[in-house]
C-alpha positions as CSV (number, residue, x, y, z in Angstrom):
1,L,69.6,112.4,21.1
2,L,72.9,111.4,22.4
3,V,75.5,113.8,23.7
4,F,79.1,112.9,23.0
5,Q,81.7,113.3,25.8
6,D,84.3,112.6,23.0
7,E,84.4,110.5,20.0
8,T,83.9,107.0,21.7
9,H,81.5,108.0,24.7
10,F,78.1,109.2,25.0
11,M,77.2,111.1,28.3
12,K,74.7,109.0,30.5
13,S,71.0,110.8,30.9
14,I,70.3,111.9,34.4
15,F,68.1,109.0,34.9
16,S,71.2,106.7,34.3
17,Q,73.1,108.6,36.7
18,I,70.4,108.0,39.0
19,I,70.2,104.3,38.4
20,D,74.0,104.2,38.7
21,K,73.8,105.9,42.0
22,Q,75.9,108.9,40.9
23,I,73.0,111.1,41.5
24,P,70.9,111.1,44.6
25,C,67.1,110.5,44.6
26,H,64.1,109.9,46.6
27,L,63.9,106.2,45.9
28,V,60.8,104.7,46.2
29,S,61.6,101.1,44.9
30,E,63.6,99.4,42.2
31,N,63.9,96.1,40.6
32,D,65.9,94.3,38.0
33,Y,64.1,96.3,35.0
34,A,63.3,100.0,36.6
35,I,63.5,102.3,39.5
36,A,61.1,104.5,40.8
37,F,61.8,107.9,42.7
38,L,59.9,111.0,43.4
39,D,60.0,113.8,40.8
40,I,62.4,116.7,41.6
41,N,59.5,119.3,39.7
42,P,56.4,117.4,41.1
43,I,52.9,118.8,40.2
44,S,51.2,117.0,42.9
45,L,52.4,115.4,46.2
46,G,53.9,112.0,45.3
47,H,54.5,112.8,41.9
48,T,56.6,109.6,41.1
49,L,58.7,108.7,38.1
50,V,59.0,105.3,37.0
51,V,62.3,104.6,34.5
52,P,63.5,101.7,32.7
53,K,67.0,100.9,33.9
54,V,68.0,100.4,30.3
55,E,68.7,103.9,28.5
56,V,66.1,104.1,25.6
57,D,64.7,107.6,24.5
58,Y,61.3,106.5,23.2
59,L,59.2,104.4,25.3
60,F,57.9,102.4,22.2
61,D,61.5,101.5,21.2
62,L,62.0,99.4,24.6
63,D,62.2,95.7,23.7
64,D,58.7,93.9,24.8
65,N,60.4,92.3,27.9
66,C,61.3,95.4,29.3
67,Y,58.2,97.3,28.2
68,H,56.0,94.8,30.1
69,N,58.1,94.8,33.0
70,L,58.1,98.6,33.3
71,W,54.4,98.8,32.9
72,S,53.8,96.0,35.7
73,F,56.5,97.7,38.1
74,A,54.5,101.1,37.6
75,K,51.3,99.2,38.5
76,I,52.8,98.0,41.6
77,I,54.0,101.6,42.4
78,S,50.7,103.2,41.7
79,V,48.9,100.9,44.1
80,A,51.1,102.0,47.0
81,L,51.1,105.6,45.9
82,K,47.3,105.7,46.2
83,K,47.5,104.0,49.6
84,T,50.0,106.8,50.6
85,I,48.5,109.9,49.1
86,P,44.7,110.7,49.4
87,C,43.3,110.9,45.9
88,N,40.7,109.9,43.3
89,R,43.2,108.2,41.0
90,I,46.6,108.1,39.9
91,G,47.3,109.9,36.6
92,V,49.6,108.6,34.1
93,S,51.5,110.6,31.6
94,V,54.2,109.6,29.0
95,V,55.4,112.8,27.5
96,G,59.1,111.8,26.6
97,L,60.3,115.1,25.5
98,E,62.0,116.6,28.3
99,I,64.8,113.9,29.0
100,A,66.1,111.6,26.4
101,H,65.5,108.3,28.8
102,A,62.0,106.9,28.6
103,H,59.9,107.3,31.7
104,I,56.3,107.3,33.3
105,H,54.8,109.8,35.2
106,L,52.4,108.6,38.1
107,I,50.6,111.4,39.3
108,P,47.9,111.4,42.5
109,I,45.0,113.4,41.3
110,N,41.4,114.2,42.2
111,N,40.5,115.8,38.7
112,I,41.8,116.3,35.5
113,G,43.2,119.9,36.1
114,D,45.5,118.2,38.5
115,M,47.5,117.0,35.5
116,N,48.6,120.3,34.3
117,F,52.5,120.2,34.2
118,S,52.8,124.0,34.0
119,N,51.7,123.8,37.9
120,K,55.0,122.9,40.0
121,L,55.0,122.5,43.8
122,S,57.6,123.2,46.2
123,I,58.4,120.4,48.5
124,S,61.2,120.2,51.3
125,S,63.7,117.4,51.1
126,T,62.6,116.1,54.5
127,Q,58.9,116.0,53.4
128,N,60.0,114.0,49.9
129,E,62.1,111.6,52.0
130,K,58.9,111.0,54.1
131,I,56.9,110.6,51.2
132,A,59.3,108.1,49.4
133,N,59.6,106.0,52.5
134,D,55.7,106.0,53.3
135,I,55.0,104.8,49.6
136,A,57.9,102.3,49.6
137,N,56.1,101.0,52.8
138,N,52.9,100.4,51.2
139,I,54.3,98.3,48.3
140,Q,53.0,94.7,48.5
């Protein structure tokens, strides 16, 4: 779904605006293919989004190179996230309905109930900044 500003331009997704540094985020890391930042509506402490830098709505429409690089980057971020936030696992979810830009949710969990997207946490910007920095510092 593209939202048109006028006949010749489409409006960039909120994720593309974050990638282009037009909207701030709590950045964890980025590379040539993807960016990782904390979710603004987290369901657990450290809930991180991993987003391809190319704006494609559906994850499985990414070209193979971008797709594989996205998942490799998500693995790197998940290892650092698990070192930062005490948990049993890093849960992974790809829903793809809320924003028309493919993305992966990495969510620190201790049981299956922790993957409930109707549970939202309220975390201060200061706390999110510290968490993002801590995760970034744990990237190998």
